[in-house]
C-alpha positions, 0 to 999 in steps of 0.5 A: 488503475486507469494508468496502467490500463493506459500503459498495457495499451500502449505496448499492446497497441505497438506490439501489434503495429510491430508485429504487422509492420514486420509481417508486411516488409519485405523481407525472408521468413526467416528473418521475417520470425526472427525480427517478429520474436525480437519483438516479442522478447523486447515487449515482455521485457519491457511489461516487465519492467513495467509490472516489477515497478507497479509492484514495488509502488504497490509493495512500498505504498503497503509498507508506509500504511503499515507503518502509520497503522502500527504508530496510530496504533501505539498512540491509540495505546500510549492514550489509552495509558494516559487516560488510564491514569487519568480515571485510576486517578480521579477514582481514588480523590473519589474513594477518599472523599467518600471515606472522609464522608463517611467518617464525619458523618459517623462521628455525628 
């Protein structure tokens, strides 16, 4: 955010400086008003461009974060599936061992 505030401060300073310079220039009122309008339009366009760039950067970062989150979630689901299968296999083996022990105990 500090970078954004700096850019906004610089643009505001440039706009104010340009406006003050134009106001004190020895031109006719109509020319001065046109220069002020042109300067304002130029600064507005620059600010809009900066806003669009910042917006694109934010969208890009959110897009990358979304992809990373989806990838991490898919990996978590895959690991959970593997773990589930391991637990089922261990339980089936334990059940088979218990059945064998029960059969051996009933034969005694």
